[in-house]
N, CA, C, O and the ligand as a Tripos MOL2 file, in Angstrom:
@<TRIPOS>MOLECULE
protein
  285   283    72     0     0
PROTEIN
NO_CHARGES

@<TRIPOS>ATOM
      1 N         -15.1970   17.5920  -31.7180 N.3       1 MET1
      2 CA        -15.5780   17.8460  -30.3300 C.3       1 MET1
      3 C         -16.9690   17.2690  -30.0540 C.2       1 MET1
      4 O         -17.8700   17.3290  -30.8910 O.2       1 MET1
      5 N         -17.1060   16.7210  -28.8730 N.am      2 THR2
      6 CA        -18.3740   16.1550  -28.4510 C.3       2 THR2
      7 C         -18.8250   16.8530  -27.1780 C.2       2 THR2
      8 O         -18.0110   17.2370  -26.3370 O.2       2 THR2
      9 N         -20.1190   17.0080  -27.0550 N.am      3 ARG3
     10 CA        -20.6580   17.6890  -25.8960 C.3       3 ARG3
     11 C         -21.4230   16.6820  -25.0490 C.2       3 ARG3
     12 O         -22.2410   15.9120  -25.5540 O.2       3 ARG3
     13 N         -21.1420   16.7040  -23.7570 N.am      4 LEU4
     14 CA        -21.7990   15.7790  -22.8410 C.3       4 LEU4
     15 C         -22.4360   16.5540  -21.7060 C.2       4 LEU4
     16 O         -21.8150   17.4280  -21.1010 O.2       4 LEU4
     17 N         -23.7080   16.2150  -21.4240 N.am      5 GLU5
     18 CA        -24.3870   16.8610  -20.3110 C.3       5 GLU5
     19 C         -24.5290   15.8530  -19.1770 C.2       5 GLU5
     20 O         -24.9890   14.7300  -19.3880 O.2       5 GLU5
     21 N         -24.1330   16.2590  -17.9770 N.am      6 ILE6
     22 CA        -24.1690   15.3480  -16.8310 C.3       6 ILE6
     23 C         -25.0420   15.9440  -15.7340 C.2       6 ILE6
     24 O         -24.9140   17.1220  -15.4010 O.2       6 ILE6
     25 N         -25.9240   15.1280  -15.1760 N.am      7 ASP7
     26 CA        -26.7270   15.5640  -14.0310 C.3       7 ASP7
     27 C         -26.0720   15.0470  -12.7600 C.2       7 ASP7
     28 O         -25.7990   13.8550  -12.6180 O.2       7 ASP7
     29 N         -25.8260   15.9820  -11.8340 N.am      8 ILE8
     30 CA        -25.0900   15.6490  -10.6140 C.3       8 ILE8
     31 C         -25.8980   16.0560   -9.3840 C.2       8 ILE8
     32 O         -26.4640   17.1480   -9.3270 O.2       8 ILE8
     33 N         -25.9380   15.1570   -8.4060 N.am      9 LYS9
     34 CA        -26.6440   15.4370   -7.1600 C.3       9 LYS9
     35 C         -25.6230   15.6870   -6.0470 C.2       9 LYS9
     36 O         -24.5870   15.0250   -5.9850 O.2       9 LYS9
     37 N         -25.9240   16.6430   -5.1730 N.am     10 GLY10
     38 CA        -25.1030   16.8510   -3.9830 C.3      10 GLY10
     39 C         -24.2920   18.1260   -3.9690 C.2      10 GLY10
     40 O         -23.6300   18.4190   -2.9740 O.2      10 GLY10
     41 N         -24.3240   18.9040   -5.0610 N.am     11 MET11
     42 CA        -23.5650   20.1620   -5.0780 C.3      11 MET11
     43 C         -24.4160   21.2540   -4.4280 C.2      11 MET11
     44 O         -25.5870   21.4290   -4.7660 O.2      11 MET11
     45 N         -23.8080   21.9870   -3.4860 N.am     12 THR12
     46 CA        -24.5780   22.9860   -2.7380 C.3      12 THR12
     47 C         -23.9710   24.3890   -2.7420 C.2      12 THR12
     48 O         -24.5580   25.3130   -2.1790 O.2      12 THR12
     49 N         -22.8120   24.5600   -3.3640 N.am     13 CYS13
     50 CA        -22.1940   25.8920   -3.3760 C.3      13 CYS13
     51 C         -21.1430   25.9850   -4.4950 C.2      13 CYS13
     52 O         -20.8600   24.9990   -5.1760 O.2      13 CYS13
     53 N         -20.5740   27.1780   -4.6710 N.am     14 ASP14
     54 CA        -19.5490   27.3800   -5.7020 C.3      14 ASP14
     55 C         -18.3480   26.4600   -5.4890 C.2      14 ASP14
     56 O         -17.7090   26.0270   -6.4480 O.2      14 ASP14
     57 N         -18.0470   26.1660   -4.2180 N.am     15 GLY15
     58 CA        -16.9240   25.2710   -3.9150 C.3      15 GLY15
     59 C         -17.1460   23.8950   -4.5200 C.2      15 GLY15
     60 O         -16.2120   23.2590   -5.0090 O.2      15 GLY15
     61 N         -18.4030   23.4410   -4.4800 N.am     16 CYS16
     62 CA        -18.7430   22.1420   -5.0700 C.3      16 CYS16
     63 C         -18.5710   22.1930   -6.5890 C.2      16 CYS16
     64 O         -17.9790   21.2920   -7.1840 O.2      16 CYS16
     65 N         -19.0920   23.2530   -7.2120 N.am     17 SER17
     66 CA        -18.9370   23.4040   -8.6680 C.3      17 SER17
     67 C         -17.4700   23.3660   -9.0470 C.2      17 SER17
     68 O         -17.0840   22.6890   -9.9990 O.2      17 SER17
     69 N         -16.6530   24.0950   -8.2980 N.am     18 ASN18
     70 CA        -15.2200   24.1560   -8.5790 C.3      18 ASN18
     71 C         -14.5480   22.8000   -8.3860 C.2      18 ASN18
     72 O         -13.6650   22.4250   -9.1570 O.2      18 ASN18
     73 N         -14.9650   22.0720   -7.3630 N.am     19 ALA19
     74 CA        -14.3810   20.7540   -7.0950 C.3      19 ALA19
     75 C         -14.6690   19.7990   -8.2500 C.2      19 ALA19
     76 O         -13.7870   19.0560   -8.6810 O.2      19 ALA19
     77 N         -15.9010   19.8200   -8.7470 N.am     20 VAL20
     78 CA        -16.2640   18.9530   -9.8730 C.3      20 VAL20
     79 C         -15.5100   19.3820  -11.1290 C.2      20 VAL20
     80 O         -15.0000   18.5520  -11.8810 O.2      20 VAL20
     81 N         -15.4520   20.6940  -11.3370 N.am     21 LYS21
     82 CA        -14.7470   21.2130  -12.4990 C.3      21 LYS21
     83 C         -13.2700   20.7850  -12.4780 C.2      21 LYS21
     84 O         -12.6830   20.4560  -13.5090 O.2      21 LYS21
     85 N         -12.7000   20.8030  -11.2800 N.am     22 ARG22
     86 CA        -11.2920   20.4400  -11.1240 C.3      22 ARG22
     87 C         -11.0530   18.9700  -11.4960 C.2      22 ARG22
     88 O         -10.1100   18.6650  -12.2250 O.2      22 ARG22
     89 N         -11.8870   18.0730  -11.0070 N.am     23 VAL23
     90 CA        -11.6710   16.6520  -11.3180 C.3      23 VAL23
     91 C         -11.9220   16.3740  -12.7990 C.2      23 VAL23
     92 O         -11.2510   15.5330  -13.3970 O.2      23 VAL23
     93 N         -12.8850   17.0770  -13.3880 N.am     24 LEU24
     94 CA        -13.1590   16.8840  -14.8140 C.3      24 LEU24
     95 C         -11.9830   17.3630  -15.6580 C.2      24 LEU24
     96 O         -11.6200   16.7370  -16.6540 O.2      24 LEU24
     97 N         -11.3970   18.4830  -15.2440 N.am     25 SER25
     98 CA        -10.2890   19.0730  -16.0040 C.3      25 SER25
     99 C          -9.0440   18.1950  -16.0210 C.2      25 SER25
    100 O          -8.1770   18.3410  -16.8820 O.2      25 SER25
    101 N          -8.9680   17.2620  -15.0380 N.am     26 LYS26
    102 CA         -7.7990   16.3700  -14.9710 C.3      26 LYS26
    103 C          -7.8630   15.2510  -16.0090 C.2      26 LYS26
    104 O          -6.8630   14.5820  -16.2700 O.2      26 LYS26
    105 N          -9.0360   15.0510  -16.5950 N.am     27 ILE27
    106 CA         -9.1900   14.0160  -17.6140 C.3      27 ILE27
    107 C          -8.7390   14.5950  -18.9580 C.2      27 ILE27
    108 O          -9.2910   15.5930  -19.4200 O.2      27 ILE27
    109 N          -7.7280   13.9650  -19.5890 N.am     28 PRO28
    110 CA         -7.1110   14.5360  -20.7880 C.3      28 PRO28
    111 C          -8.0880   14.8530  -21.9280 C.2      28 PRO28
    112 O          -7.9140   15.8400  -22.6430 O.2      28 PRO28
    113 N          -9.1190   14.0080  -22.0920 N.am     29 GLU29
    114 CA        -10.0680   14.2040  -23.1970 C.3      29 GLU29
    115 C         -11.0120   15.3840  -22.9620 C.2      29 GLU29
    116 O         -11.6660   15.8670  -23.8860 O.2      29 GLU29
    117 N         -11.0690   15.8380  -21.7060 N.am     30 VAL30
    118 CA        -11.9490   16.9600  -21.3820 C.3      30 VAL30
    119 C         -11.2710   18.2730  -21.7480 C.2      30 VAL30
    120 O         -10.2200   18.6180  -21.2070 O.2      30 VAL30
    121 N         -11.8890   19.0010  -22.6760 N.am     31 LYS31
    122 CA        -11.3160   20.2650  -23.1340 C.3      31 LYS31
    123 C         -11.9030   21.4540  -22.3870 C.2      31 LYS31
    124 O         -11.2340   22.4650  -22.1720 O.2      31 LYS31
    125 N         -13.1650   21.3140  -21.9970 N.am     32 GLU32
    126 CA        -13.8060   22.3930  -21.2610 C.3      32 GLU32
    127 C         -14.9200   21.8200  -20.3990 C.2      32 GLU32
    128 O         -15.6370   20.9130  -20.8200 O.2      32 GLU32
    129 N         -15.0610   22.3540  -19.1870 N.am     33 ALA33
    130 CA        -16.1150   21.8810  -18.3040 C.3      33 ALA33
    131 C         -16.7990   23.0660  -17.6420 C.2      33 ALA33
    132 O         -16.1590   23.8990  -17.0000 O.2      33 ALA33
    133 N         -18.1100   23.1230  -17.8130 N.am     34 ASP34
    134 CA        -18.9000   24.1840  -17.2120 C.3      34 ASP34
    135 C         -19.8240   23.5310  -16.1870 C.2      34 ASP34
    136 O         -20.7010   22.7480  -16.5540 O.2      34 ASP34
    137 N         -19.6370   23.8420  -14.9210 N.am     35 VAL35
    138 CA        -20.3940   23.1770  -13.8670 C.3      35 VAL35
    139 C         -21.1940   24.2070  -13.0700 C.2      35 VAL35
    140 O         -20.6580   25.2260  -12.6320 O.2      35 VAL35
    141 N         -22.4930   23.9230  -12.8890 N.am     36 ASP36
    142 CA        -23.3570   24.8440  -12.1480 C.3      36 ASP36
    143 C         -24.0920   24.0830  -11.0470 C.2      36 ASP36
    144 O         -24.9400   23.2370  -11.3310 O.2      36 ASP36
    145 N         -23.7680   24.3850   -9.7970 N.am     37 TRP37
    146 CA        -24.3900   23.6640   -8.6870 C.3      37 TRP37
    147 C         -25.8790   23.9740   -8.5900 C.2      37 TRP37
    148 O         -26.6510   23.1490   -8.1030 O.2      37 TRP37
    149 N         -26.2920   25.1570   -9.0480 N.am     38 LYS38
    150 CA        -27.7100   25.5460   -8.9310 C.3      38 LYS38
    151 C         -28.6030   24.6840   -9.8080 C.2      38 LYS38
    152 O         -29.7050   24.3090   -9.4070 O.2      38 LYS38
    153 N         -28.1220   24.3710  -11.0100 N.am     39 THR39
    154 CA        -28.9050   23.5210  -11.9090 C.3      39 THR39
    155 C         -28.5400   22.0480  -11.7330 C.2      39 THR39
    156 O         -29.2660   21.1690  -12.1970 O.2      39 THR39
    157 N         -27.4180   21.7760  -11.0660 N.am     40 GLY40
    158 CA        -26.9450   20.4080  -10.9000 C.3      40 GLY40
    159 C         -26.4140   19.8210  -12.1990 C.2      40 GLY40
    160 O         -26.3880   18.6030  -12.3790 O.2      40 GLY40
    161 N         -25.9930   20.6980  -13.0980 N.am     41 LYS41
    162 CA        -25.5350   20.2160  -14.3990 C.3      41 LYS41
    163 C         -24.0750   20.5430  -14.6950 C.2      41 LYS41
    164 O         -23.5560   21.5890  -14.3060 O.2      41 LYS41
    165 N         -23.4430   19.6250  -15.3880 N.am     42 ALA42
    166 CA        -22.1090   19.8690  -15.9230 C.3      42 ALA42
    167 C         -22.1930   19.7160  -17.4330 C.2      42 ALA42
    168 O         -22.6680   18.6990  -17.9390 O.2      42 ALA42
    169 N         -21.7300   20.7280  -18.1450 N.am     43 ILE43
    170 CA        -21.6560   20.6650  -19.6010 C.3      43 ILE43
    171 C         -20.1840   20.5060  -19.9560 C.2      43 ILE43
    172 O         -19.3620   21.3690  -19.6490 O.2      43 ILE43
    173 N         -19.8650   19.3950  -20.6040 N.am     44 VAL44
    174 CA        -18.4640   19.0640  -20.8510 C.3      44 VAL44
    175 C         -18.1850   18.9450  -22.3520 C.2      44 VAL44
    176 O         -18.9120   18.2700  -23.0810 O.2      44 VAL44
    177 N         -17.1340   19.6050  -22.7900 N.am     45 GLU45
    178 CA        -16.6740   19.4840  -24.1730 C.3      45 GLU45
    179 C         -15.5000   18.5080  -24.1980 C.2      45 GLU45
    180 O         -14.5150   18.6820  -23.4800 O.2      45 GLU45
    181 N         -15.6230   17.4790  -25.0370 N.am     46 LEU46
    182 CA        -14.5930   16.4430  -25.0880 C.3      46 LEU46
    183 C         -14.0580   16.2600  -26.5040 C.2      46 LEU46
    184 O         -14.7540   16.5040  -27.4890 O.2      46 LEU46
    185 N         -12.8020   15.8240  -26.5780 N.am     47 SER47
    186 CA        -12.2140   15.5370  -27.8820 C.3      47 SER47
    187 C         -12.7800   14.2480  -28.4670 C.2      47 SER47
    188 O         -12.7970   14.0620  -29.6830 O.2      47 SER47
    189 N         -13.2420   13.3600  -27.5890 N.am     48 GLU48
    190 CA        -13.8810   12.1080  -28.0140 C.3      48 GLU48
    191 C         -14.7480   11.6150  -26.8850 C.2      48 GLU48
    192 O         -14.6490   12.0970  -25.7570 O.2      48 GLU48
    193 N         -15.6120   10.6370  -27.1910 N.am     49 LEU49
    194 CA        -16.4800   10.1140  -26.1440 C.3      49 LEU49
    195 C         -16.7920    8.6480  -26.3990 C.2      49 LEU49
    196 O         -17.1800    8.2660  -27.5030 O.2      49 LEU49
    197 N         -16.6170    7.8340  -25.3660 N.am     50 ASN50
    198 CA        -17.0040    6.4290  -25.4370 C.3      50 ASN50
    199 C         -17.4260    5.9670  -24.0500 C.2      50 ASN50
    200 O         -17.3240    6.7180  -23.0800 O.2      50 ASN50
    201 N         -17.8980    4.7390  -23.9620 N.am     51 GLU51
    202 CA        -18.4350    4.2490  -22.6870 C.3      51 GLU51
    203 C         -17.3820    4.2420  -21.5750 C.2      51 GLU51
    204 O         -17.6790    4.5520  -20.4210 O.2      51 GLU51
    205 N         -16.1600    3.8860  -21.9390 N.am     52 GLN52
    206 CA        -15.0910    3.8340  -20.9450 C.3      52 GLN52
    207 C         -14.8090    5.2150  -20.3660 C.2      52 GLN52
    208 O         -14.5750    5.3770  -19.1680 O.2      52 GLN52
    209 N         -14.8380    6.1990  -21.2520 N.am     53 LEU53
    210 CA        -14.6020    7.5710  -20.8240 C.3      53 LEU53
    211 C         -15.7440    8.0640  -19.9370 C.2      53 LEU53
    212 O         -15.5280    8.7870  -18.9650 O.2      53 LEU53
    213 N         -16.9530    7.6610  -20.2920 N.am     54 LYS54
    214 CA        -18.1120    8.0100  -19.4630 C.3      54 LYS54
    215 C         -17.9430    7.4450  -18.0570 C.2      54 LYS54
    216 O         -18.2410    8.1170  -17.0690 O.2      54 LYS54
    217 N         -17.4590    6.1990  -17.9740 N.am     55 ASN55
    218 CA        -17.2330    5.5690  -16.6740 C.3      55 ASN55
    219 C         -16.1590    6.3010  -15.8860 C.2      55 ASN55
    220 O         -16.2930    6.5080  -14.6800 O.2      55 ASN55
    221 N         -15.0900    6.6920  -16.5780 N.am     56 THR56
    222 CA        -14.0140    7.4360  -15.9290 C.3      56 THR56
    223 C         -14.5430    8.7440  -15.3470 C.2      56 THR56
    224 O         -14.2180    9.1090  -14.2170 O.2      56 THR56
    225 N         -15.3570    9.4400  -16.1270 N.am     57 ILE57
    226 CA        -15.9340   10.7090  -15.6740 C.3      57 ILE57
    227 C         -16.8280   10.4790  -14.4660 C.2      57 ILE57
    228 O         -16.7570   11.2080  -13.4760 O.2      57 ILE57
    229 N         -17.6730    9.4500  -14.5600 N.am     58 LYS58
    230 CA        -18.5820    9.1420  -13.4680 C.3      58 LYS58
    231 C         -17.8180    8.8210  -12.1790 C.2      58 LYS58
    232 O         -18.1660    9.3010  -11.1000 O.2      58 LYS58
    233 N         -16.7750    8.0030  -12.3130 N.am     59 GLU59
    234 CA        -15.9630    7.6280  -11.1520 C.3      59 GLU59
    235 C         -15.2740    8.8360  -10.5320 C.2      59 GLU59
    236 O         -15.2110    8.9640   -9.3090 O.2      59 GLU59
    237 N         -14.7600    9.7210  -11.3800 N.am     60 SER60
    238 CA        -14.0620   10.9140  -10.8800 C.3      60 SER60
    239 C         -14.9960   11.7890  -10.0620 C.2      60 SER60
    240 O         -14.6240   12.2860   -8.9990 O.2      60 SER60
    241 N         -16.2080   11.9730  -10.5620 N.am     61 ILE61
    242 CA        -17.1870   12.8100   -9.8480 C.3      61 ILE61
    243 C         -17.6170   12.1350   -8.5520 C.2      61 ILE61
    244 O         -17.7740   12.7890   -7.5210 O.2      61 ILE61
    245 N         -17.8060   10.8190   -8.6140 N.am     62 THR62
    246 CA        -18.2040   10.0610   -7.4220 C.3      62 THR62
    247 C         -17.1240   10.1280   -6.3430 C.2      62 THR62
    248 O         -17.4160   10.3170   -5.1620 O.2      62 THR62
    249 N         -15.8600    9.9670   -6.7760 N.am     63 ARG63
    250 CA        -14.7300   10.0420   -5.8280 C.3      63 ARG63
    251 C         -14.6340   11.4020   -5.1670 C.2      63 ARG63
    252 O         -14.1850   11.5170   -4.0270 O.2      63 ARG63
    253 N         -15.0600   12.4420   -5.8900 N.am     64 ALA64
    254 CA        -15.0320   13.7980   -5.3410 C.3      64 ALA64
    255 C         -16.1500   14.0150   -4.3190 C.2      64 ALA64
    256 O         -16.1750   15.0250   -3.6170 O.2      64 ALA64
    257 N         -17.0810   13.0460   -4.2460 N.am     65 GLY65
    258 CA        -18.1170   13.1130   -3.2140 C.3      65 GLY65
    259 C         -19.5070   13.4770   -3.7130 C.2      65 GLY65
    260 O         -20.3830   13.8220   -2.9210 O.2      65 GLY65
    261 N         -19.7130   13.4000   -5.0320 N.am     66 TYR66
    262 CA        -21.0160   13.7620   -5.5820 C.3      66 TYR66
    263 C         -21.6100   12.5830   -6.3340 C.2      66 TYR66
    264 O         -20.9120   11.6350   -6.6930 O.2      66 TYR66
    265 N         -22.9260   12.6640   -6.5650 N.am     67 GLU67
    266 CA        -23.6010   11.5370   -7.2030 C.3      67 GLU67
    267 C         -23.9990   11.8830   -8.6400 C.2      67 GLU67
    268 O         -24.6780   12.8800   -8.8890 O.2      67 GLU67
    269 N         -23.5690   11.0510   -9.5620 N.am     68 VAL68
    270 CA        -23.9480   11.2220  -10.9620 C.3      68 VAL68
    271 C         -25.2920   10.5250  -11.1620 C.2      68 VAL68
    272 O         -25.3910    9.3050  -11.0350 O.2      68 VAL68
    273 N         -26.3180   11.3040  -11.4740 N.am     69 VAL69
    274 CA        -27.6480   10.7080  -11.6470 C.3      69 VAL69
    275 C         -27.9450   10.4310  -13.1120 C.2      69 VAL69
    276 O         -28.7730    9.5760  -13.4260 O.2      69 VAL69
    277 N         -27.2830   11.1410  -14.0060 N.am     70 ASN70
    278 CA        -27.4700   10.8800  -15.4370 C.3      70 ASN70
    279 C         -26.2370   11.3280  -16.2150 C.2      70 ASN70
    280 O         -25.7070   12.4200  -16.0110 O.2      70 ASN70
    281 N         -25.8010   10.4520  -17.1090 N.am     71 ILE71
    282 CA        -24.6380   10.7950  -17.9310 C.3      71 ILE71
    283 C         -24.8010   10.1820  -19.3160 C.2      71 ILE71
    284 O         -23.9310   10.3480  -20.1710 O.2      71 ILE71
    285 CU        -20.1930   23.1500   -1.8070 Cu       72 CU72
@<TRIPOS>BOND
     1     1     2 1
     2     2     3 1
     3     3     4 2
     4     3     5 am
     5     5     6 1
     6     6     7 1
     7     7     8 2
     8     7     9 am
     9     9    10 1
    10    10    11 1
    11    11    12 2
    12    11    13 am
    13    13    14 1
    14    14    15 1
    15    15    16 2
    16    15    17 am
    17    17    18 1
    18    18    19 1
    19    19    20 2
    20    19    21 am
    21    21    22 1
    22    22    23 1
    23    23    24 2
    24    23    25 am
    25    25    26 1
    26    26    27 1
    27    27    28 2
    28    27    29 am
    29    29    30 1
    30    30    31 1
    31    31    32 2
    32    31    33 am
    33    33    34 1
    34    34    35 1
    35    35    36 2
    36    35    37 am
    37    37    38 1
    38    38    39 1
    39    39    40 2
    40    39    41 am
    41    41    42 1
    42    42    43 1
    43    43    44 2
    44    43    45 am
    45    45    46 1
    46    46    47 1
    47    47    48 2
    48    47    49 am
    49    49    50 1
    50    50    51 1
    51    51    52 2
    52    51    53 am
    53    53    54 1
    54    54    55 1
    55    55    56 2
    56    55    57 am
    57    57    58 1
    58    58    59 1
    59    59    60 2
    60    59    61 am
    61    61    62 1
    62    62    63 1
    63    63    64 2
    64    63    65 am
    65    65    66 1
    66    66    67 1
    67    67    68 2
    68    67    69 am
    69    69    70 1
    70    70    71 1
    71    71    72 2
    72    71    73 am
    73    73    74 1
    74    74    75 1
    75    75    76 2
    76    75    77 am
    77    77    78 1
    78    78    79 1
    79    79    80 2
    80    79    81 am
    81    81    82 1
    82    82    83 1
    83    83    84 2
    84    83    85 am
    85    85    86 1
    86    86    87 1
    87    87    88 2
    88    87    89 am
    89    89    90 1
    90    90    91 1
    91    91    92 2
    92    91    93 am
    93    93    94 1
    94    94    95 1
    95    95    96 2
    96    95    97 am
    97    97    98 1
    98    98    99 1
    99    99   100 2
   100    99   101 am
   101   101   102 1
   102   102   103 1
   103   103   104 2
   104   103   105 am
   105   105   106 1
   106   106   107 1
   107   107   108 2
   108   107   109 am
   109   109   110 1
   110   110   111 1
   111   111   112 2
   112   111   113 am
   113   113   114 1
   114   114   115 1
   115   115   116 2
   116   115   117 am
   117   117   118 1
   118   118   119 1
   119   119   120 2
   120   119   121 am
   121   121   122 1
   122   122   123 1
   123   123   124 2
   124   123   125 am
   125   125   126 1
   126   126   127 1
   127   127   128 2
   128   127   129 am
   129   129   130 1
   130   130   131 1
   131   131   132 2
   132   131   133 am
   133   133   134 1
   134   134   135 1
   135   135   136 2
   136   135   137 am
   137   137   138 1
   138   138   139 1
   139   139   140 2
   140   139   141 am
   141   141   142 1
   142   142   143 1
   143   143   144 2
   144   143   145 am
   145   145   146 1
   146   146   147 1
   147   147   148 2
   148   147   149 am
   149   149   150 1
   150   150   151 1
   151   151   152 2
   152   151   153 am
   153   153   154 1
   154   154   155 1
   155   155   156 2
   156   155   157 am
   157   157   158 1
   158   158   159 1
   159   159   160 2
   160   159   161 am
   161   161   162 1
   162   162   163 1
   163   163   164 2
   164   163   165 am
   165   165   166 1
   166   166   167 1
   167   167   168 2
   168   167   169 am
   169   169   170 1
   170   170   171 1
   171   171   172 2
   172   171   173 am
   173   173   174 1
   174   174   175 1
   175   175   176 2
   176   175   177 am
   177   177   178 1
   178   178   179 1
   179   179   180 2
   180   179   181 am
   181   181   182 1
   182   182   183 1
   183   183   184 2
   184   183   185 am
   185   185   186 1
   186   186   187 1
   187   187   188 2
   188   187   189 am
   189   189   190 1
   190   190   191 1
   191   191   192 2
   192   191   193 am
   193   193   194 1
   194   194   195 1
   195   195   196 2
   196   195   197 am
   197   197   198 1
   198   198   199 1
   199   199   200 2
   200   199   201 am
   201   201   202 1
   202   202   203 1
   203   203   204 2
   204   203   205 am
   205   205   206 1
   206   206   207 1
   207   207   208 2
   208   207   209 am
   209   209   210 1
   210   210   211 1
   211   211   212 2
   212   211   213 am
   213   213   214 1
   214   214   215 1
   215   215   216 2
   216   215   217 am
   217   217   218 1
   218   218   219 1
   219   219   220 2
   220   219   221 am
   221   221   222 1
   222   222   223 1
   223   223   224 2
   224   223   225 am
   225   225   226 1
   226   226   227 1
   227   227   228 2
   228   227   229 am
   229   229   230 1
   230   230   231 1
   231   231   232 2
   232   231   233 am
   233   233   234 1
   234   234   235 1
   235   235   236 2
   236   235   237 am
   237   237   238 1
   238   238   239 1
   239   239   240 2
   240   239   241 am
   241   241   242 1
   242   242   243 1
   243   243   244 2
   244   243   245 am
   245   245   246 1
   246   246   247 1
   247   247   248 2
   248   247   249 am
   249   249   250 1
   250   250   251 1
   251   251   252 2
   252   251   253 am
   253   253   254 1
   254   254   255 1
   255   255   256 2
   256   255   257 am
   257   257   258 1
   258   258   259 1
   259   259   260 2
   260   259   261 am
   261   261   262 1
   262   262   263 1
   263   263   264 2
   264   263   265 am
   265   265   266 1
   266   266   267 1
   267   267   268 2
   268   267   269 am
   269   269   270 1
   270   270   271 1
   271   271   272 2
   272   271   273 am
   273   273   274 1
   274   274   275 1
   275   275   276 2
   276   275   277 am
   277   277   278 1
   278   278   279 1
   279   279   280 2
   280   279   281 am
   281   281   282 1
   282   282   283 1
   283   283   284 2
@<TRIPOS>SUBSTRUCTURE
     1 MET1         2 RESIDUE 1 A MET
     2 THR2         6 RESIDUE 1 A THR
     3 ARG3        10 RESIDUE 1 A ARG
     4 LEU4        14 RESIDUE 1 A LEU
     5 GLU5        18 RESIDUE 1 A GLU
     6 ILE6        22 RESIDUE 1 A ILE
     7 ASP7        26 RESIDUE 1 A ASP
     8 ILE8        30 RESIDUE 1 A ILE
     9 LYS9        34 RESIDUE 1 A LYS
    10 GLY10       38 RESIDUE 1 A GLY
    11 MET11       42 RESIDUE 1 A MET
    12 THR12       46 RESIDUE 1 A THR
    13 CYS13       50 RESIDUE 1 A CYS
    14 ASP14       54 RESIDUE 1 A ASP
    15 GLY15       58 RESIDUE 1 A GLY
    16 CYS16       62 RESIDUE 1 A CYS
    17 SER17       66 RESIDUE 1 A SER
    18 ASN18       70 RESIDUE 1 A ASN
    19 ALA19       74 RESIDUE 1 A ALA
    20 VAL20       78 RESIDUE 1 A VAL
    21 LYS21       82 RESIDUE 1 A LYS
    22 ARG22       86 RESIDUE 1 A ARG
    23 VAL23       90 RESIDUE 1 A VAL
    24 LEU24       94 RESIDUE 1 A LEU
    25 SER25       98 RESIDUE 1 A SER
    26 LYS26      102 RESIDUE 1 A LYS
    27 ILE27      106 RESIDUE 1 A ILE
    28 PRO28      110 RESIDUE 1 A PRO
    29 GLU29      114 RESIDUE 1 A GLU
    30 VAL30      118 RESIDUE 1 A VAL
    31 LYS31      122 RESIDUE 1 A LYS
    32 GLU32      126 RESIDUE 1 A GLU
    33 ALA33      130 RESIDUE 1 A ALA
    34 ASP34      134 RESIDUE 1 A ASP
    35 VAL35      138 RESIDUE 1 A VAL
    36 ASP36      142 RESIDUE 1 A ASP
    37 TRP37      146 RESIDUE 1 A TRP
    38 LYS38      150 RESIDUE 1 A LYS
    39 THR39      154 RESIDUE 1 A THR
    40 GLY40      158 RESIDUE 1 A GLY
    41 LYS41      162 RESIDUE 1 A LYS
    42 ALA42      166 RESIDUE 1 A ALA
    43 ILE43      170 RESIDUE 1 A ILE
    44 VAL44      174 RESIDUE 1 A VAL
    45 GLU45      178 RESIDUE 1 A GLU
    46 LEU46      182 RESIDUE 1 A LEU
    47 SER47      186 RESIDUE 1 A SER
    48 GLU48      190 RESIDUE 1 A GLU
    49 LEU49      194 RESIDUE 1 A LEU
    50 ASN50      198 RESIDUE 1 A ASN
    51 GLU51      202 RESIDUE 1 A GLU
    52 GLN52      206 RESIDUE 1 A GLN
    53 LEU53      210 RESIDUE 1 A LEU
    54 LYS54      214 RESIDUE 1 A LYS
    55 ASN55      218 RESIDUE 1 A ASN
    56 THR56      222 RESIDUE 1 A THR
    57 ILE57      226 RESIDUE 1 A ILE
    58 LYS58      230 RESIDUE 1 A LYS
    59 GLU59      234 RESIDUE 1 A GLU
    60 SER60      238 RESIDUE 1 A SER
    61 ILE61      242 RESIDUE 1 A ILE
    62 THR62      246 RESIDUE 1 A THR
    63 ARG63      250 RESIDUE 1 A ARG
    64 ALA64      254 RESIDUE 1 A ALA
    65 GLY65      258 RESIDUE 1 A GLY
    66 TYR66      262 RESIDUE 1 A TYR
    67 GLU67      266 RESIDUE 1 A GLU
    68 VAL68      270 RESIDUE 1 A VAL
    69 VAL69      274 RESIDUE 1 A VAL
    70 ASN70      278 RESIDUE 1 A ASN
    71 ILE71      282 RESIDUE 1 A ILE
    72 CU72       285 GROUP 0 **** ****
C-alpha cells in the first residue's frame, strides 16, 4: 500500500469533500480516500502508485471542479 497526500483548492463544504471522495473511489487502485475540505487535503491509500496514476487522479479531481495544487 502507498499513501498519497493531495492538496486541493476550491472545496468549501462537506458536499465538496464527498464529491472528491466519490471520484477518487472510482479509481480501482484507490483503496481508501480521506478528504477534508477544511484543510484542503486528501489522504489516499493506493495499491500502487506511478506517474500515470497521479495524472488520472489529478484529472478526476479537476473534472469534478476542483484544483489540484500539489500531488
Ligand atoms: Cu461544497
